[in-house]
N, C-alpha and C positions, 0 to 999 in steps of 0.2 A: 471320624468325619471331620471336615474342615469347618472353618468359621464362615458364616453368612456375611457377604459383603453387600452393603447397600449402595446403589448407584445414584448419582445426582440426576434429578429430572430436569432436563434442559428444554426450554421451549424452542420450537423450530425457528421462530422469529429472532430469538437471541443467538442461535447457532449460526445463522447465515446473514447476520445483520450487515447489509451493505455490500456483501461479497458477490451477490448474484449480478449486480450491475457491473462490477469490475470484470467478472468472467465474460460478460457479453460485450466488453469494450467501452463501456460508459464510465470511464474513470472521472474522478473529481480532482483535477489538477490544480496544484498550488505552487507558486514560485518559491524555491528554496534559496534564501538570500545568503546563506553561508558559503556556498560554492559558486563563485561568479567567474573565476578565471581558470582555464584549463592549461596546465603546464605542458602537456604533450602537444596540443595544437598551437599553443602560444597565442591564444586570443580569448576574448570574452565569450562566454557561453551562458545560456539560460538553463538552469536545472529545474525541472518540474518534478514534484513528488505527489503521488496520489494520496489524498487525505484518508481514504478508506483502507486501502490494502498496502500502501507503502512502496509501490512500484515507482521507479525513477526513469525519467525521460529527459534527454538533453537536446538542446537546439542551439546551433552555432549561429552567431550573427555575422 
């Protein structure tokens, strides 16, 4: 027979912490100040990054 493997018990609240809001479109956008100039467009852009899931959104000025 094989060895018995113990699984970690993860709470449901820890598993989906903040991701449910992002799935429904309620991201928590923050401005990413490292990337402010887009070389391909040749102009200033504002880069937003979601604090919870890490999704990136850009907005040209």
